[in-house]
C-alpha positions as CSV (number, residue, x, y, z in Angstrom):
1,M,96.5,183.5,241.3
2,R,95.9,186.7,243.2
3,V,92.2,185.8,243.5
4,A,93.2,182.4,245.0
5,V,95.6,184.0,247.5
6,A,92.9,186.5,248.5
7,A,90.4,183.8,248.9
8,L,92.8,181.7,251.1
9,L,93.6,184.7,253.2
10,A,89.9,185.5,253.7
11,A,89.2,181.9,254.6
12,A,92.1,181.9,257.1
13,T,90.7,184.9,258.8
14,L,87.2,183.4,259.0
15,T,88.4,180.2,260.6
16,G,90.0,181.9,263.6
17,P,88.4,182.0,267.0
18,A,86.4,185.2,266.3
19,A,84.7,183.5,263.3
20,A,83.4,180.8,265.5
21,L,81.6,183.2,267.7
22,P,78.0,184.1,266.9
23,P,77.0,187.7,267.3
24,L,76.2,188.5,270.9
25,S,72.6,189.0,269.9
26,Q,72.5,185.2,269.2
27,E,74.4,184.1,272.4
28,R,71.5,182.5,274.4
29,H,72.8,182.8,277.9
30,V,73.7,186.5,277.5
31,N,70.3,187.3,276.0
32,D,68.3,185.3,278.4
33,S,70.1,186.9,281.3
34,L,69.5,190.4,279.9
35,V,65.8,189.7,279.3
36,Q,65.5,188.4,282.9
37,A,67.2,191.5,284.2
38,R,64.8,193.7,282.3
39,V,61.8,191.6,283.7
40,A,63.1,192.1,287.2
41,D,63.5,195.9,286.6
42,L,59.9,196.2,285.3
43,L,58.5,194.1,288.1
44,R,60.1,196.2,290.8
45,R,58.9,199.4,289.1
46,G,55.4,198.0,288.8
47,C,54.9,196.4,292.2
48,P,55.1,198.6,295.3
49,T,56.1,195.6,297.5
50,L,59.2,194.6,295.5
51,D,62.7,196.1,295.6
52,A,65.8,195.5,293.6
53,R,68.7,193.6,295.1
54,V,71.2,196.2,293.8
55,I,74.4,194.6,294.9
56,R,73.3,191.3,293.5
57,A,72.4,193.0,290.2
58,F,75.9,194.5,289.9
59,S,77.5,191.2,290.8
60,E,75.4,189.4,288.2
61,A,76.3,192.0,285.6
62,R,80.0,191.5,286.2
63,K,79.6,187.7,286.0
64,L,77.7,188.1,282.7
65,K,80.5,190.3,281.3
66,R,83.1,187.8,282.4
67,Y,81.1,185.0,280.8
68,A,81.0,186.8,277.5
69,Q,84.8,187.5,277.7
70,D,85.4,183.9,278.5
71,Q,83.5,182.9,275.4
72,G,86.0,185.0,273.4
73,Y,84.0,188.3,273.0
74,S,86.1,191.5,273.3
75,N,85.3,194.4,275.5
76,E,84.6,196.4,272.3
77,Q,82.1,193.8,271.1
78,I,80.4,193.6,274.5
79,D,80.2,197.4,274.8
80,A,78.9,197.8,271.2
81,F,76.2,195.2,271.9
82,L,75.1,196.8,275.2
83,D,75.1,200.3,273.6
84,S,73.0,199.2,270.6
85,R,69.6,200.8,270.7
86,E,68.4,198.1,268.3
87,E,69.5,195.3,270.7
88,R,68.1,197.1,273.7
89,R,64.7,197.4,271.9
90,R,64.8,193.7,271.0
91,I,65.6,192.7,274.6
92,Y,62.9,195.0,276.0
93,A,60.4,193.5,273.5
94,Q,61.3,190.0,274.7
95,A,60.8,191.0,278.3
96,D,57.5,192.6,277.5
97,R,56.3,189.4,275.7
98,Y,57.4,187.3,278.7
99,M,55.5,189.5,281.2
100,T,52.4,189.6,279.1
101,A,52.5,185.8,278.6
102,N,52.7,185.5,282.4
103,G,49.7,187.7,283.1
104,V,51.2,191.1,283.8
105,V,48.8,193.9,282.8
106,N,50.1,197.5,282.8
107,G,48.3,199.6,285.4
108,Q,47.5,196.6,287.5
109,P,50.2,196.4,290.2
110,E,48.9,193.2,291.6
111,T,49.8,191.4,288.4
112,F,53.4,192.7,288.7
113,C,53.6,191.6,292.3
114,R,52.2,188.1,291.6
115,L,54.7,187.5,288.8
116,G,57.5,189.0,291.0
117,R,56.7,186.6,293.9
118,Q,56.5,183.7,291.4
119,E,60.0,184.6,290.0
120,I,61.4,184.8,293.6
121,D,59.8,181.5,294.5
122,R,61.0,179.7,291.3
123,K,64.5,181.2,291.9
124,T,64.8,182.5,288.4
125,I,67.4,185.1,287.4
126,A,64.7,187.8,287.6
127,G,63.7,186.5,291.0
128,S,67.3,186.5,292.3
129,L,67.4,190.2,291.5
130,L,64.3,191.0,293.6
131,V,63.3,191.1,297.2
132,A,59.8,191.3,298.6
133,R,59.2,193.9,301.3
């Protein structure tokens, strides 16, 4: 009987709203946005004719946090995800793969500039965080 009650209590806690949420590392919009933000940061660092749209970046970061909160994630879950070195490495690796797949070569600023201009022209998240000088 105690085992059955314990199982029912465990099942009840798993069917609540928090159980329906995948880990933030699996939330596609959040991850895609963070990868794109990393791409924008790398592009502006690698291309001398690109700058960051800093106010836009802060605004987008606030919107992304609100999105995660609206999905049901707590501030503690969001902070733990953003503070995780493992998650940061994963996001950075995805950004690196994206850039390599799009022709960016370390040490060749023109490849960073080309992709940066393409991102701006295509109005991607990364492009919205950049401005060409």
